[in-house]
N, C-alpha and C positions, 0 to 999 in steps of 0.2 A: 529483428528490429522493426519497429513500426516506421520510424524515420529517425533523423538525428535528434529529435526532440523527445520521442517516446518509444515504449516497447509494448508489445502484446505479451500477455501472460495466459497460457493455454491450459485447458482441462485435458485429462487423459483421452477423452473421446475426441476432442478437437485434434490433438496430436496424432492420434491413430488415423484419423481421416486425412490429414495432411500428408502423413507418411504414405498412406495408401494411394492418394492422388499422384504423389511423386512417382510412385512405382507404375501405377496402372495408366495414368494419363500422359505422363511425360516419358515413360519407358526407362526410368533409371532403375537398374536391377537392385534388389534388396541387398545383395552381398556387396555392391558398390557403396551403398549408404553405410553398411556395416563397417566396411574397411575405412571409410572417411571418419566415422565416429571413432574407431580404434586409433587411428593416426592422431586425432585431436587429443584424446586422453594420453597416449604415449608421449606426445610432445610436451604436455604439461608435467608429466611425471619426470621426464628427462631434464626439465628446467630445475627440478627440485632434488634430484638424486643422481649421483654420478654412476658411471659404468661400473659394473661389478656389484651394485647393490642387490640385496636379497629381496625378491618380489614374490608375494603370494597373491594369486588371482582366485577369489572365491566366486564361482560361476554357477548360475542356475540354468534351467533347461530352456528358458524362453530366449528371445533375441537379445535381451540385455546380457544374458550369459554369453551369448555368441560374441557380442561386442568386447566383453572382458577377456575372453579366450584369445581373440585376435590382438588385444592389447598385449597380453602375455607373450604371444609369439613375436610380435614386433620388438618388444623389449629384449627377448632372448637373442634375436638377430643382431641387436645393438650392443650385446655384451653384458646384459643383466642376467642374474641367476634366478630363474623363474620356476615356480611350481604352481600347478593348477589344482584346486580343490573343486571337484565336481560331484556333489553328493546325490544327484538325481539319476534317473533312468535314462540311458542312452536311447532306448527305444521310444520314449515319450518326449524327448526334446524336439525343438523345432528343427526343420530341415537345415536351416542356415547354421544353427548352433551345432548340429551333428557334423556338418561340413567343416566348421571351424575347429572342432575337436580333432577330426581326422588330419587336418592340415597341421595343427599344433604338434600332434604326436609324430608326424613325419619329420618335423623340425627338431625332434628330440625333447620336447617339453614333457616333463613327468606329470602324469595326471593321477590323482588319488581321490578317494571318497571323503577323507577326514583331514582336518587341519593337524599337521604334525606337531611335535614338540620343538621343532627348530625355531630359531629367531628370524624375524624379517624386518627389513627397513621399511618397505612399502607393502601395504595390503590394498589390492584393488577390489573393491566391493561391486560385484556384478551378479548378485544372487537374484534380485527382483528388480524390475523396472516400474514403469507407470501403470502396468496392468494389474498390480496387486489389489485384491478386493477382499481378502480375509486375513484374519490374524495369523501371524507366524507362530508355529508350534513345532514340537518334535526336534528333529535334527537340524532344521533350518534355524529355529530359535537358538539352539545350542551353538551354532556356528556364529550367529550374530553376537551372542554373549562372548564368545571366545575372541572375535574380532575386537570388541570393545575393551577387553581385558589387556590386549597386547599394547606394547609401547610404540608400535610402528605408526608411520604416517599413513593415514587412511584416505584413499581417493575413491569416491563413489562415481559410478558410471551412470550418468543422467539424473538419478535421484537415489538417496540413501535407501537401502533395502529396509522395508518395514514402514516407510513413510507413505501415507496415502497421497497420491498425486493431486487430488482435488481439494482435500481439506487440511493437509499438513499434520493429520493426526498420526500418532503412533499405533501401528497395528500389532499390538501384543508386545513386540520388541522391535527395535530399529538400530541400525548402524549409526554411530556417531562419527561423521566424516570430518576430516580437516579440509578437504577439498572436494567439491562436486563439479564435474565437468558436464554441463547440460548441453543437449543437442538442439539446435535450431531456435527454440524459444524457451523462455522460462516457463516452468509449470507452477500452478498455484501452490503446490506442496513446498516449493522452494521458498515461497514468500510468506505463507501463513504460519502462525505459531501452532505447535512447537516445531514443525518441520524445518523452519528456517534455522533453528538452533542446532538441529542435527545435520544440516547440510554444510555447515561451516562456510568457507569461502567459495562462492558460486561463480563459475565462469560459464558463459554461454558461447558455444562454438558452432560455426556454420558447418554443416555437413552436406549441403546441397538441397535442403528443404527450405524454400522461401515463400514469400507472400504470393507467388504465382500458384503455389499448391493450395491456396484458399479456394480457388475457383469461385470466387464471389461470396463465400461464406466466411466472413471474418470472425476472429475470436471475439468473445463477449467482453473480456476483461482487458484493460490496458493500464499502463502507468507512465509517468514522466521520469526521465533520467537525464535529459540534456540541460543546457544552460537555460536558466529562468528568463534571461534577457530576451530570448527569441520568442517567448510566449506572452510577454506583456502587452497591454493595450497600446496602440500607437500614440505618440505624442505629437501634437501640432506645433510647428516652430513658431507660429503667430498666435498661439493660445494664450489665454489668461486664466486667472483663478476660477472663473466661471465655466471655462471650457473643459475642465477636467473633473467635473462632478462635485455635487454638494451632498453631504451625508448628514442626516439627523441621527444622533446617537441618543436613544431613550434608555438611560441606564442609571445605575446607582440608587442608593437609599441612604438613610441616616446611618452614619458610621461605615458606609460602603462606597466611598468616593474613588477608590483605587481602580475598580473595574471600569468606571467611565473614562478615566484618564488613559488607561492602557488601550482600551478600545478605540478612543478617539485618536490617539497618537498613531496607532497602527493604520487607521484610515489615511492619515496624512502621509505616512512613510511609504505607502504603496502607490501614491500618486494623486489622491483626491485633492481637489483645489480648495474646498472649504468644508469645514466640519463644525456642526453646531451641537452641543451637548444640552439635552434636557434632563434636569436632575433636581432633587430637592434643594431648597434654598440653603440648607446647612452645608452643602458641598461647594458653595460658591468660592470660598477663599482657597480651598485646596485646588480646585480646578484652574482658577485664574493664576495661582502661583506656580502650579506644576506644568500647565500647558497653555501659556498665554496666546498661542496661535488660535485656539478654539474659540468660536462664538459661544455664548452661554445664554440659556434660558432656564429659569428656575420656577418652582412652584412650592407653596407651603406644604410641607410633608404631611400635615394632618388633614388637609383639605383636598389634595390632589390637583389635577390639572383640568381647567375648564375645556370642554370638548371643542369650543370655537377657537380657542387659542391653539390647541393641538392640531386642528385642521390647517390653520395658517402655517404652522411650522412644517407640516408634512407637504403642503403645497409648495413650499420653498425648496424642499429637498429633491434630489434625483434618486436617492435610496434612503431607506430607513433601516436602522439597526435597533433591535429592542431586546432587552433581557439581562445583560451583564450586571450583576448586583442589584437588580431591580427590586427584589423581595416579592412577597406573596400577599401583601396587604390590599386594602380597598383601593388605594390610589394606583397600585401596580395593575390591578384587575381593570380599572378604568382605562388606563393607558393601553393595555394590551387589546382591549375591546376596540378602542379608537384606532389603533394601528391596523387592525384587521378589517375594520368596516368603513373607515373614513378616508381611505386612499387607495389609488391603484398603482402606486409606485412600488418598485422592487423592494422586498422586505426580507431582512435577515433576522431570524428568531433564534436566540441563544439562551442557555442557562435558565434563569427564572422564567423567561418567556415560554420555554418548553414545559417547565414545571407548572405554570399557570394553565397551559393547554391541557396537560395530563389531568389536572384536578378539576377542570371546568368543562363539562360536556357542551355547554352553550358555546364556548369559544371554538371547540372542535367543529361544531356544526357550521360556523362561519366559514371555516376552511373547506368543509365538504361542499357547501353551497357554491363556493368560488371555484371549485375544481374545474379545470379546463377553460377558465375565463381568460387566460393569457397573462395573468399577473404572475410575476416571478417572485417565488417565495423560496428561500433557502433556510432549512432548519439544521442545527448543529448539535444534536444530543450526544452525550457520552453514553456508554452502555446502560448505566443506571437510569438516566433520563429517558433513553430509548425504551427500555423495558416498561417504565411507567406509562409512557405515551402509547406504546403498542398494546400493552396489556399482556406481558409474558415475563418470564424470568430473565435475569442477566445471563444465566447459563445458555438459555435458548438463543439469545442475541449472539453470544460468542460462537456458539456451535453453528449457527446459520448466518454467519456474517455476510455471505455473498447472496442471500436470499431475502432476509427480513428488511434490509434498507429499501430494496426495490418495492417490496409490498407496501411499506408505510408510505413511500413516495407516491405510489399509485393511489393509496387511500385518500391522501390529501391533495393530490395534484401539485406536488412541490418537488424541489430538489433536496435530497436528504443526505446529510453528511454524518455518518456514524463514527465518532472519534474513539479510537482505541490504538493499541500498539500498531496495528495495521488498520488505517482508516479507509472506509469505503464510502464512495459517493455514488448515488443513484438518482435518476431523474424520472419522473412519471411519464415523460414523453420520449424517452430514449431506451433502447434495449441494452446499450453498453453500460458497463460499470467501470469506475475508476478505483484502482486499488493502490494506495500510496505506499511507497517504499522508503521515503525520506524521513528523517527524524530519528530520535533516540529516547531512552528512558529519562534523560535529564530534563526532558520537556514536561515530565509529570510533576508539575509544580503549580501552585496557586496562580491564577491570572493567565495562564497559557491559553485557555479557551477564550478569554476576553480579547487577546491578541489576534487569534484566528477570526473571531467575529468581526473585528475591525478590518482585517485584511479583506475579508469577503465583501464587507460593505464598500470599502474603497474601490475594489475591482468592479463591483456591480454599478457603482456610481459612474464609472468611466465607460459603461456600456457593455461590459461582459455580462453574459446571461447563463443561467442554468448550470448544467454540468460543466461547461468550460470554466466558468468562474470558480465553482466549487473545487474542481480538480487542481487548477492552478493555485488557488488559495491555500489548499492543504499542502501542496508540494512546496510552495514558497515558505510556508510556516515551518515545515520539516527541515528544509535546507538552512533556514536561519538557526534552527536548533542544532543542526550539525556544526555550523560554524561557531556557535556559542560554546558548544561542548568541547570543540577543538581548542578553543582559547581558554576556557575556565575549568574544564573537566566536567563530567556528567553530574557530579554531586554539587557543583557550584552554580549551575544554571538557574537564573530567575527569569520571570516573564519579561521584565524590562530588557534583559539581555537579548531576547529574541528580536525585539523592536530595534535594538541598536545594530543588529546584523542585517536587517532587511535591505538597506541600501546597498551594502556590499554584495549580497546575494543577487540582487536585481542587475548589477552591473558586471557580474562575472561573464567572461567569454566562454569558459569551460568549467564543468563540474567534474568532480570525481565520479566515476561510473557507478550508478546504483547497483549494478550486477555484483559489485564486490562488497556489498553490505548485506548483513543478514539479521540486524537488530541487536 
């Protein structure tokens, strides 16, 4: 745990370093850590299966296998019927695993090289841990396939065998677990797709490796899991509508009024004091009727907005949001250029704002010139928009989800939110990445991105900056989606339902633990 508000998510290299630090710097023996890991797994299995249940432990030659063998021995001592499948060479296994094999055999655990024809209630997957770096093949791939064919409840030790700990990719074949008991910290492979789907229900248990083992080198990736209320900007008891931020929403086009309304209402719902919508005159009636709280400024759709008028509106605002439903026409281009060059206020760029940037090198150059100037800019592309702006394929974006957002943030000197099933936020001036675990597929609906843009604008107007605003905004958006799906079902969620849940999410004292969600 990072603290009660957030968690670290570690790579394989980071976890190995923290494990080594615990052993070498603090003097905790490896076998002690192994015993604690085994106890954690055994405890979770005993919560789910009664004494006398038939248990198969599939164990490899690395220390993950040693953990699993120790699990089997503990369960046998508690009255479970345990068999161990150890297909590897005893001469080549780790010293700790060899030691655990010898202990298990002394306690009477049968050890064999293949999975038998017998039936099992529980299968403990301890073939491979976080060190796996090549595809499974041969007898190990066959064992994985056999595990997946069985009807038993499958518990993975630390991570399902065959899932890459850093990418979540399937390495040829992978165990589909019902439960994964992770040790010390979440691994990236537990969170990223498709690994999160193979991991099932993920529980993270303490085995004696904590933040002390970082020795000053903290993990690169973190997430939020705690109550949103504790992360929100403070509210002044003596404040007024001007105290809590003014947002200018530059959005909408002819027949695209919904995006402005969703975005503007979201700004209000996260605490902004005043919101002004700049949109074509044709949208006046819809906005005034649907969101009477919003101030309104309009322009003739054919003529666009005079730059002097835009400058005055931006001067009024504490934050500017541009892009939702804006279109790609001449008026939209003029507004985008004005937003980039006519103000130093924080700027959130979404949807068509990003598409305009991707299509117009001139607009990109404005960003490059401004890089490092101190202006806060948050961009929120989905993978398709990201690919167009970066100049790569969508497949590359998804494959390098933990690398490309940081590269694009560095290119433009901004905070970059790459929206996907697992959203990543990166900032040009920070080494850390935020990886979001809240939300669900019910949020894949028109207007959801407009709501997020408004949330980010509202938070930025209240003084939140950069990565902190992006991370909280994405987390809050996802938590609202979870509540909406709980109420309506994932098939029934609409963008307006996310807005309806924002107030409830922000007032919650406790959330369901994100560790128990896998998408």
